[in-house]
C-alpha positions as CSV (number, residue, x, y, z in Angstrom):
1,M,120.9,63.7,117.7
2,S,124.4,63.2,116.3
3,R,127.2,65.8,116.9
4,V,129.2,66.9,113.9
5,R,132.6,68.6,113.9
6,F,135.1,69.9,111.4
7,E,138.5,71.2,112.4
8,F,141.1,72.8,110.2
9,E,144.0,75.1,110.1
10,G,144.9,77.4,107.3
11,P,145.6,80.9,106.0
12,R,143.0,83.6,106.6
13,G,141.8,83.4,103.0
14,R,140.8,79.7,103.4
15,V,139.1,80.5,106.7
16,R,137.1,83.3,105.0
17,A,136.1,80.9,102.2
18,A,134.8,78.4,104.8
19,A,132.9,81.2,106.6
20,R,131.4,82.5,103.3
21,A,130.3,79.0,102.4
22,M,128.6,78.7,105.8
23,G,126.8,81.9,105.1
24,E,125.6,80.6,101.7
25,A,124.1,77.6,103.4
26,A,122.6,79.5,106.4
27,I,118.9,80.1,106.8
28,A,116.7,82.0,109.1
29,G,116.7,80.4,112.5
30,D,120.3,79.4,112.4
31,V,122.5,80.6,115.3
32,V,126.3,80.6,114.9
33,A,128.4,81.4,118.0
34,L,132.0,82.6,117.5
35,I,134.5,81.9,120.2
36,G,138.1,83.1,120.5
37,P,140.3,85.7,122.2
38,L,140.5,89.3,121.1
39,G,142.2,89.5,117.6
40,A,141.4,85.8,116.8
41,G,139.3,86.7,113.8
42,K,135.7,86.4,115.0
43,T,134.6,89.6,113.2
44,V,136.4,88.7,110.0
45,F,134.7,85.3,110.1
46,A,131.3,87.0,110.7
47,Q,131.9,89.4,107.8
48,A,132.6,86.6,105.4
49,M,129.6,84.7,106.6
50,L,127.4,87.7,106.1
51,R,128.7,88.2,102.6
52,G,127.9,84.5,101.9
53,A,124.4,85.1,103.3
54,G,123.8,87.8,100.8
55,V,124.8,91.1,102.4
56,P,126.0,93.2,99.5
57,D,129.7,94.3,99.3
58,E,128.7,98.0,99.4
59,V,127.2,97.5,102.9
60,R,129.8,98.0,105.6
61,V,129.8,95.0,108.0
62,A,131.5,96.1,111.3
63,S,131.7,94.7,114.8
64,P,128.7,95.7,116.8
65,T,130.8,96.1,120.0
66,F,129.2,99.3,121.1
67,A,125.7,98.9,119.5
68,I,125.6,95.2,120.7
69,V,123.5,94.1,117.7
70,H,123.5,95.2,114.0
71,E,120.8,94.1,111.7
72,Y,121.5,93.4,108.0
73,Q,119.4,92.2,105.1
74,G,120.7,89.4,102.9
75,R,118.7,86.5,101.6
76,T,117.1,86.7,105.0
77,K,117.3,89.0,108.0
78,I,120.6,88.7,109.7
79,L,121.5,89.7,113.3
80,H,125.2,90.2,114.1
81,A,125.7,90.5,117.9
82,D,128.8,91.2,120.0
83,L,128.1,90.5,123.6
84,Y,131.5,91.5,124.9
85,R,130.1,94.5,126.8
86,L,127.2,92.7,128.4
87,S,127.4,92.3,132.1
88,G,125.7,88.9,132.0
89,P,122.9,86.8,130.6
90,E,120.2,88.9,132.3
91,S,121.1,91.8,129.9
92,L,119.9,89.7,127.0
93,D,116.3,89.9,128.3
94,E,116.4,93.7,127.6
95,I,117.7,93.1,124.0
96,G,115.6,90.0,123.3
97,L,118.3,88.8,120.9
98,F,117.3,85.1,120.7
99,S,113.6,85.9,120.5
100,L,114.3,88.4,117.6
101,G,116.5,85.8,115.9
102,V,113.7,83.3,115.3
103,D,113.2,84.7,111.8
104,A,116.9,85.6,111.3
105,L,120.3,84.2,110.9
106,T,122.0,85.1,114.2
107,V,125.8,85.4,114.4
108,V,127.1,86.0,118.0
109,E,130.5,87.0,119.1
110,W,131.4,86.4,122.8
111,P,128.5,84.0,123.3
112,D,129.8,83.1,126.8
113,R,128.2,86.3,128.0
114,A,124.8,84.8,127.1
115,G,125.0,81.8,129.5
116,E,122.1,79.4,129.2
117,A,120.2,81.8,126.8
118,I,122.1,80.4,123.8
119,P,119.8,78.0,121.9
120,R,120.7,74.3,122.0
121,E,121.0,74.0,118.2
122,T,123.7,76.6,118.1
123,V,126.7,75.9,115.8
124,W,129.9,76.7,117.7
125,V,132.9,78.1,115.8
126,T,136.1,78.3,117.8
127,I,138.9,80.4,116.3
128,A,142.6,80.5,117.5
129,R,145.3,82.6,116.0
130,R,148.3,80.6,115.0
131,S,150.2,83.4,113.4
132,P,149.3,86.8,111.8
133,L,148.2,84.9,108.7
134,R,147.0,81.5,110.0
135,R,144.0,80.4,112.0
136,R,142.9,77.1,113.6
137,V,139.2,76.7,113.5
138,S,136.8,74.1,115.0
139,I,133.1,74.1,113.9
140,E,130.7,71.9,115.7
141,G,127.0,71.4,116.6
142,E,124.1,69.0,116.8
143,G,121.3,68.3,114.4
144,P,120.5,68.7,110.7
145,R,121.3,72.4,110.5
146,A,124.7,71.9,112.1
147,E,125.4,69.1,109.6
148,A,124.5,71.4,106.7
149,L,126.6,74.3,108.0
150,V,129.6,72.1,108.9
151,A,129.4,70.4,105.4
152,A,129.3,73.8,103.7
153,A,132.3,75.1,105.7
154,R,134.3,71.9,104.8
155,A,133.4,72.4,101.1
156,G,134.3,76.1,101.2
157,F,137.6,75.4,102.9
158,E,138.5,72.5,100.6
159,A,137.5,74.2,97.4
160,P,140.4,75.5,95.3
161,P,141.0,79.2,95.7
162,P,139.9,81.4,92.8
163,R,142.6,81.8,90.2
164,R,144.0,85.2,89.7
165,S,144.2,86.6,86.2
166,T,147.7,86.6,84.8
167,A,146.8,88.3,81.6
168,R,148.6,91.5,80.8
169,D,147.3,94.4,78.9
170,P,148.8,94.7,75.4
């Protein structure tokens, strides 16, 4: 299988556009792992992805730090996991995250806590904070699903931002 990669740096709005486009392309069975230090923007990336995957705007998408996993419904079932508080991969057996995720889009923050339990076909998103308003992002993975998600992220990032209305009320 060929490995695909897309790296970019840009303002948070463009990063959100790339994440939203990934969510639009995501299907049940996809696993996306978000890597970065505290405050890098992992949860913001996940929120944009979930919106793209069909989670309505009126549904609050928050970090599942204390609950470990939040489940949402978009076009498919979506699991958003934050493994920061797990002591190690053995804790995943109790949760059954990756067995639950077979019929769901699974987005995982702090995937390093999962060790070898992360599926091989995972798409890896590494986020680094360059300034309060800019992020450096690398998205990579193997196989046809990674190709689709990376292509979607690239298209979302490169698409022109929506124009704001400049019309004034009479």
